[in-house]
C-alpha positions in Angstrom: 2.4 5.5 10.2 6.0 4.5 10.4 9.2 5.9 8.9 9.8 5.4 5.2 12.1 2.5 5.4 9.9 0.5 7.8 6.9 1.1 5.5 8.9 0.0 2.4 10.0 -3.2 4.1 6.5 -4.0 5.3 5.0 -3.4 1.8 7.7 -5.4 0.0 6.9 -8.3 2.3 3.3 -8.2 1.0 4.0 -8.1 -2.7 3.0 -11.7 -3.2 -0.2 -11.4 -1.1 -3.5 -10.9 -3.0 -5.4 -9.7 0.1 -3.7 -6.5 1.4 -5.8 -3.7 3.0 -4.4 -0.2 3.2 -6.2 2.3 5.4 -5.5 6.0 4.8 -5.4 8.8 7.4 -9.0 9.9 6.4 -10.3 6.4 7.1 -10.6 5.3 3.4 -9.8 1.7 3.0 -8.6 -0.1 -0.2 -8.3 -3.9 -0.2 -6.7 -6.0 -3.0 -3.3 -6.7 -4.5 -0.2 -4.4 -4.5 0.0 -3.4 -8.1 3.0 -1.1 -7.9 5.3 0.1 -5.2 6.9 3.4 -6.2 9.6 4.6 -3.8 12.7 6.0 -5.5 11.6 7.6 -8.8 12.9 11.2 -9.1 10.4 14.0 -8.5 7.7 11.7 -7.3 6.3 11.2 -3.8 6.5 7.6 -2.4 3.2 5.8 -3.1 1.7 2.4 -3.3 -0.9 1.3 -5.9 -3.5 -1.3 -4.9 -5.7 -3.2 -7.5 -9.0 -4.1 -6.0 -11.2 -7.1 -7.0 -12.9 -5.2 -9.8 -9.5 -4.2 -11.3 -9.6 -0.6 -10.2 -6.2 0.8 -9.2 -6.0 3.3 -6.3 -2.8 5.2 -5.5 -2.1 6.0 -1.9 0.8 8.2 -0.9 3.0 6.8 1.9 2.3 10.0 3.9 -1.4 9.2 3.8 -1.1 5.6 5.1 -2.4 5.0 8.6 -2.4 1.1 8.6 -1.5 -1.8 6.4 -3.1 -5.2 7.0 -2.2 -8.5 5.2 -5.4 -10.5 5.5 -3.8 -13.5 3.9 -1.5 -14.0 6.9 -4.4 -14.1 9.4 
């Protein structure tokens, strides 16, 4: 998608939104609330965790993100 810092900035701006959709490179889409934004922990790849309406948490690596949509801002 974008470079690391642009992606972090965009996701941090959506931390208070409860209707974020993340689309991965393979077309998989997860919609919900950002549960965790992991970017600087040693020995881990940057990733975002999304909690959907049923409470399921899905982790998506930054390198797999194609698009991020904040439906609350529409």
